[in-house]
C-alpha positions in Angstrom: 0.2 0.2 -0.2 2.9 2.6 0.9 4.5 1.9 -2.7 1.4 2.7 -4.6 0.8 5.8 -2.3 4.4 6.9 -3.3 3.9 6.1 -6.7 0.6 8.1 -7.4 2.0 10.6 -5.4 5.2 10.9 -7.9 3.1 10.6 -10.4 0.9 13.8 -9.7 3.6 15.9 -8.9 5.0 15.0 -12.5 1.7 16.4 -13.7 1.9 19.0 -12.0 5.1 20.1 -12.9 4.2 19.6 -16.4 1.2 21.8 -15.9 3.4 24.7 -14.7 5.6 24.3 -17.8 2.7 24.6 -20.3 1.0 27.6 -18.7 4.5 29.4 -18.7 4.8 29.0 -22.5 1.4 29.4 -23.1 1.6 32.7 -21.0 4.9 33.6 -23.0 3.2 32.7 -26.4 -0.1 35.2 -25.3 2.4 38.0 -24.4 5.1 37.8 -27.4 3.5 35.8 -30.2 4.1 31.9 -31.0 7.0 32.9 -33.3 9.3 34.4 -30.2 8.4 31.6 -28.2 9.8 28.8 -30.8 12.6 31.2 -31.2 13.1 31.6 -27.3 12.8 27.4 -27.0 15.6 27.0 -29.5 18.0 29.3 -28.1 17.0 27.4 -24.6 17.3 24.2 -26.0 20.4 24.9 -27.8 22.6 25.4 -24.7 23.3 22.1 -24.4 21.7 21.7 -20.5 20.1 18.0 -19.9 16.6 18.9 -20.2 14.0 17.8 -17.7 11.1 18.3 -20.6 10.7 17.5 -23.8 8.8 20.1 -26.5 7.0 20.4 -29.4 5.7 24.0 -30.4 4.0 24.6 -33.9 3.2 28.0 -34.7 0.5 29.0 -37.4 2.5 29.9 -39.3 4.7 27.2 -40.4 7.3 27.8 -37.3 8.4 24.7 -35.5 10.6 23.1 -32.7 10.8 19.8 -32.0 13.0 19.0 -28.8 12.5 15.4 -27.8 8.7 14.7 -29.4 7.5 13.2 -32.3 5.5 15.3 -34.8 2.4 12.7 -34.2 2.2 14.6 -30.9 -0.2 17.3 -32.3 -2.9 14.3 -32.5 -2.7 14.6 -28.7 -5.3 16.7 -27.2 -5.1 17.1 -23.0 -3.0 14.6 -21.1 -1.4 11.3 -22.5 0.9 9.0 -21.9 3.4 7.8 -24.9 6.7 5.4 -25.3 9.1 6.8 -27.1 10.1 6.0 -30.3 6.2 6.3 -30.6 4.1 5.4 -33.5 0.6 6.9 -33.2 -0.8 3.8 -35.4 0.9 1.1 -32.9 -1.5 -0.6 -30.5 1.0 -2.4 -29.3 4.0 -0.6 -27.2 7.3 -2.6 -26.0 8.0 -2.6 -22.7 12.2 -1.6 -23.5 10.8 1.5 -24.6 10.4 4.9 -22.3 7.3 6.3 -21.3 6.7 9.7 -21.4 3.8 12.0 -20.2 2.7 14.4 -22.3 0.2 17.6 -21.9 -0.8 19.7 -25.1 -2.5 23.5 -25.6 -3.0 26.5 -27.7 -2.4 29.6 -27.2 -4.6 32.4 -28.3 -2.9 32.6 -31.7 -3.7 28.8 -32.1 0.4 28.3 -31.4 0.5 24.4 -30.4 2.5 23.6 -27.4 3.4 20.3 -26.2 5.6 19.3 -23.2 6.4 15.9 -22.1 8.2 14.5 -18.9 9.8 10.9 -19.3 9.2 8.4 -16.3 12.3 7.2 -15.8 12.6 8.6 -12.2 8.9 7.6 -11.8 9.6 3.9 -12.8 12.6 3.7 -10.7 10.7 5.4 -7.9 8.0 2.5 -8.2 10.7 -0.5 -8.5 12.6 0.8 -5.6 9.7 0.5 -3.2 8.6 -2.9 -5.1 12.0 -3.9 -4.1 11.4 -2.2 -0.4 8.0 -3.5 0.1 9.1 -7.3 -0.9 12.5 -7.6 1.1 10.6 -5.4 4.2 7.5 -8.4 3.9 10.3 -11.0 4.5 12.3 -9.2 7.1 9.4 -9.1 9.0 8.1 -12.4 8.4 11.6 -13.8 9.5 11.6 -11.4 12.5 8.4 -12.4 13.5 9.6 -16.2 13.3 12.3 -15.0 15.3 10.9 -13.9 18.0 7.9 -16.5 18.5 10.7 -18.8 18.5 12.4 -16.7 21.1 9.0 -16.1 23.4 8.2 -20.1 22.9 11.9 -21.1 23.7 11.2 -18.6 27.1 7.9 -19.9 28.1 8.6 -23.4 27.4 11.5 -22.7 30.1 9.5 -21.0 32.5 6.7 -23.7 32.0 9.5 -26.7 32.4 10.6 -24.7 35.9 6.9 -24.9 37.0 6.5 -28.2 36.2 9.7 -29.0 38.2 8.6 -27.1 41.0 5.2 -28.8 40.8 6.9 -32.4 40.8 8.6 -31.7 43.9 5.5 -30.4 45.2 3.7 -33.6 44.3 6.8 -35.8 45.6 6.2 -34.2 49.2 8.2 -30.8 49.7 5.5 -28.4 50.7 8.1 -25.7 51.1 8.6 -25.6 47.4 6.8 -22.6 45.7 6.4 -21.6 42.0 8.4 -19.4 40.0 6.3 -16.3 38.6 6.2 -17.0 34.6 6.8 -13.0 34.1 4.8 -13.4 30.4 1.6 -11.9 31.6 -0.3 -9.9 35.1 -2.9 -12.9 34.9 -0.4 -15.7 34.7 1.6 -14.1 37.8 -1.3 -13.5 39.8 -2.0 -17.9 39.2 1.5 -18.6 40.1 0.6 -16.2 43.2 -2.6 -17.9 44.3 -0.8 -21.3 43.8 1.7 -20.3 46.0 -0.8 -19.3 48.5 -2.6 -22.1 48.5 1.1 -24.0 49.2 1.4 -22.3 52.0 -1.9 -22.7 53.8 -1.4 -26.5 52.5 1.9 -26.4 54.2 0.5 -24.6 57.6 -1.8 -27.1 57.5 0.2 -30.3 57.4 2.3 -28.9 59.4 -0.6 -28.2 62.1 -1.4 -32.0 61.4 2.1 -33.4 62.4 2.0 -31.5 65.6 -1.3 -32.3 66.3 -0.4 -36.1 65.9 2.4 -35.5 68.2 0.5 -34.1 70.7 -1.9 -36.6 70.6 0.5 -39.4 70.6 2.4 -37.8 73.7 -0.3 -36.8 75.6 -2.7 -39.2 75.8 0.0 -41.9 76.5 -0.4 -41.0 80.1 -4.2 -41.5 80.4 -4.2 -44.6 78.2 -1.5 -46.0 80.5 -3.0 -45.3 83.8 -6.4 -46.8 82.2 -4.6 -49.8 81.1 -2.7 -50.4 84.6 -6.3 -49.3 86.6 -8.1 -52.1 84.3 -5.0 -54.5 85.1 -5.0 -53.7 89.0 -9.0 -54.1 88.4 -8.3 -58.1 87.3 -6.4 -59.1 90.1 -7.8 -57.1 93.0 -10.3 -58.5 95.5 -13.9 -58.0 94.9 -14.0 -55.2 97.1 -11.4 -53.1 95.4 -12.2 -54.1 92.0 -15.7 -51.7 92.0 -13.7 -48.9 93.0 -11.1 -49.3 90.4 -13.6 -50.0 87.8 -15.0 -46.6 88.5 -11.7 -44.8 88.5 -11.4 -46.8 84.9 -14.7 -45.5 83.8 -13.9 -41.7 84.9 -10.5 -41.9 83.0 -12.4 -43.0 79.6 -14.8 -40.0 80.3 -11.9 -37.3 80.2 -10.6 -39.1 77.0 -13.6 -39.1 75.2 -14.0 -35.3 76.4 -10.3 -34.4 74.8 -11.6 -36.7 71.5 -14.6 -34.4 71.8 -12.9 -31.7 72.1 -10.5 -32.3 69.0 -13.5 -32.7 67.1 -15.2 -29.8 68.1 -12.2 -27.9 67.1 -11.6 -29.6 63.9 -14.9 -28.4 62.9 -14.6 -25.2 64.2 -11.3 -25.0 61.9 -13.1 -26.3 59.1 -16.1 -24.0 59.4 -19.0 -26.8 59.3 -20.6 -25.8 62.6 -20.7 -22.0 61.6 -24.1 -20.1 62.2 -23.7 -16.6 62.2 -26.1 -14.1 63.1 -26.3 -10.5 64.5 -24.9 -11.0 68.2 -25.2 -8.4 71.0 -21.9 -9.3 72.4 -22.1 -7.5 75.5 -25.6 -9.5 76.3 -23.7 -12.5 75.8 -20.5 -11.9 77.9 -23.3 -11.0 80.8 -25.2 -14.3 81.0 -21.4 -16.3 80.7 -20.5 -14.4 83.7 -23.6 -14.8 85.7 -23.4 -18.3 85.1 -19.7 -18.5 86.8 -20.2 -16.0 89.6 -21.5 -18.9 92.1 -18.2 -20.9 91.0 -15.9 -17.5 91.3 -17.3 -16.8 94.7 -16.8 -20.3 96.0 -13.0 -20.4 94.4 -12.4 -16.8 96.2 -12.5 -15.1 93.0 -14.0 -11.3 92.1 -15.3 -11.8 88.9 -16.5 -8.6 87.3 -18.0 -7.1 84.1 -17.4 -4.1 82.4 -18.8 -3.7 79.0 -20.0 -0.9 76.6 -23.7 -0.4 75.0 -24.3 -1.4 71.7 -21.2 -3.8 70.9 -22.7 -6.0 68.2 -21.1 -8.6 66.0 -22.2 -10.6 62.9 -21.3 -14.3 64.5 -21.6 -17.7 66.2 -23.1 -16.6 69.3 -22.7 -20.1 70.9 -19.1 -20.1 70.1 -18.5 -16.7 71.1 -20.4 -17.7 74.7 -17.7 -20.8 74.5 -15.0 -18.2 74.0 -15.6 -16.3 77.1 -16.5 -19.4 79.3 -13.4 -21.3 78.3 -11.1 -18.0 79.1 -12.9 -17.6 82.3 -12.8 -21.5 83.2 -8.9 -21.2 82.7 -8.4 -18.2 84.7 -10.5 -20.1 87.9 -8.8 -23.1 87.0 -5.3 -22.2 87.2 -5.3 -19.5 89.3 -4.8 -18.6 93.0 -8.0 -18.2 95.0 -8.5 -14.3 95.8 -7.2 -12.6 92.5 -9.3 -10.3 90.5 -11.2 -11.6 87.2 -12.5 -8.7 85.1 -14.0 -9.4 81.5 -14.2 -6.4 78.9 -16.4 -5.7 76.2 -15.9 -2.7 74.2 -15.4 -0.9 71.0 -12.1 -0.5 69.1 -12.4 1.5 66.4 -14.2 -0.4 63.7 -13.6 -3.8 65.7 -15.6 -5.9 68.9 -12.7 -6.3 71.7 -13.5 -8.8 74.3 -10.9 -9.6 76.5 -10.6 -11.6 80.0 -7.7 -10.1 82.5 -6.4 -11.6 86.2 -4.3 -10.2 88.2 -2.0 -13.3 88.5 1.5 -14.6 88.1 0.7 -14.2 84.3 2.9 -16.4 81.8 6.7 -16.4 80.9 7.3 -14.3 78.1 8.9 -17.4 75.6 5.9 -19.2 76.3 3.3 -16.5 75.2 3.3 -17.7 71.6 2.7 -21.2 72.4 -0.3 -21.1 74.4 -2.4 -21.5 72.0 -1.1 -24.6 70.5 -2.6 -28.1 71.1 -2.4 -29.7 74.9 0.2 -27.0 75.6 0.6 -26.3 79.0 2.3 -24.4 81.9 4.7 -26.4 83.9 3.0 -24.9 86.9 -0.7 -26.4 85.7 0.3 -29.9 84.4 -1.0 -30.9 88.0 -4.1 -29.4 87.7 -7.5 -30.7 85.3 -7.6 -30.0 81.8 -6.8 -30.8 78.4 -4.5 -27.9 77.1 -7.4 -27.3 74.2 -8.9 -24.4 75.3 -6.9 -21.6 74.0 -6.8 -23.8 71.0 -10.2 -23.8 70.5 -10.3 -19.8 71.1 -8.0 -19.1 68.8 -9.6 -21.5 66.5 -13.2 -19.5 66.8 -11.4 -16.1 66.5 -10.2 -16.8 63.2 -13.2 -18.6 62.2 -14.8 -15.1 62.9 -12.0 -13.1 61.0 -10.7 -11.9 64.2 -7.3 -12.3 66.0 -6.4 -13.4 69.5 -4.0 -11.3 71.4 -2.0 -13.1 74.5 -0.1 -10.7 76.5 1.3 -10.1 80.2 0.0 -7.5 82.7 2.4 -7.4 84.9 0.7 -8.4 87.1 -2.0 -10.8 85.5 -2.2 -12.4 82.0 -5.0 -10.4 79.9 -6.5 -12.3 76.6 -7.8 -10.1 74.0 -10.3 -11.4 70.9 -10.8 -8.7 68.5 -13.6 -9.3 65.7 -15.5 -6.5 63.3 -18.2 -4.9 64.0 -21.5 -5.7 62.7 -22.1 -4.0 59.5 -25.6 -2.5 60.8 
């Protein structure tokens, strides 16, 4: 398309030059007469300088100037394209003849004026443009092929690295991450999403291994006690057997309680029992505190509730009550009589904050981050009742509600705070 447009522009430029030249000659002929024009052109042509134009001028008086154009041009009216040497009777034109564009006109005195211009330069331009288009097209095709091959090689190499990483993941190396393809935002987002999935899978597998280890470690002792009790019952006197069997039943109940807590924890972490509604957190806290007041008074604790009005969240009321009950029960079980226990419900920006604080000894700073692990218990608490799953349950419920759980030393005392988003309503 470019060569056609440039060729047409060059041809139109040549025709404009012919029109300008003819206009000048007609103006001279009209001003001084055809004979004077012939004499002027003859002198101009005889100078021996190369001419861009060829001429044929014939006056009514018989004066004639032929400079490059044949006499047969007199039969042309207006503009025409001829080949030199030219015969007006010939219909066939040899391809090696010179093409000339001719423009004819007559002056007021009847003088015939014909001006011609060869198209050799125009033909050379067209030929050069054709070659440029041809070789340019070939070069573009080759460049496109090379770019396609290079892009394909890069893509295959990066896909191979992704495949190798995926094979390492399938072989059990969950710490492996997929590399970024770098060939588009969508592919990079896909790699980031898969890496995030791998991170969660790795964390889940690590948690599973930790749970398996904790279960094997923490259930070994009660199971061993149960077995010993049953063995003792086998060889005991009849008067002692009933007492040993009762002890074995209690030990079995404690084991069932632990397994029930583990099942409940798994359900919470899986979101299977999620039943969210609009909850008045202050009302839930008040109900739990009222239920624990008799036990707190009996243990010599001072249990108080401090609430802000209109603290509503979107959550499961049973789970939120279980959080408060677990934290209060934890403090009453592991603390010493005569201490103060506070349950606080308040707004904290766009969140609701539920915290349980005591003024006991707290916990070693290096162990705070381990308190939400399953079966984890402080050394001083190992002689007390409990399974070590209470804070794990609280952390799981906090995560299910899109919140966070923090445990800090108050010096003295320990503060466990749960923050979850306020209800949009």
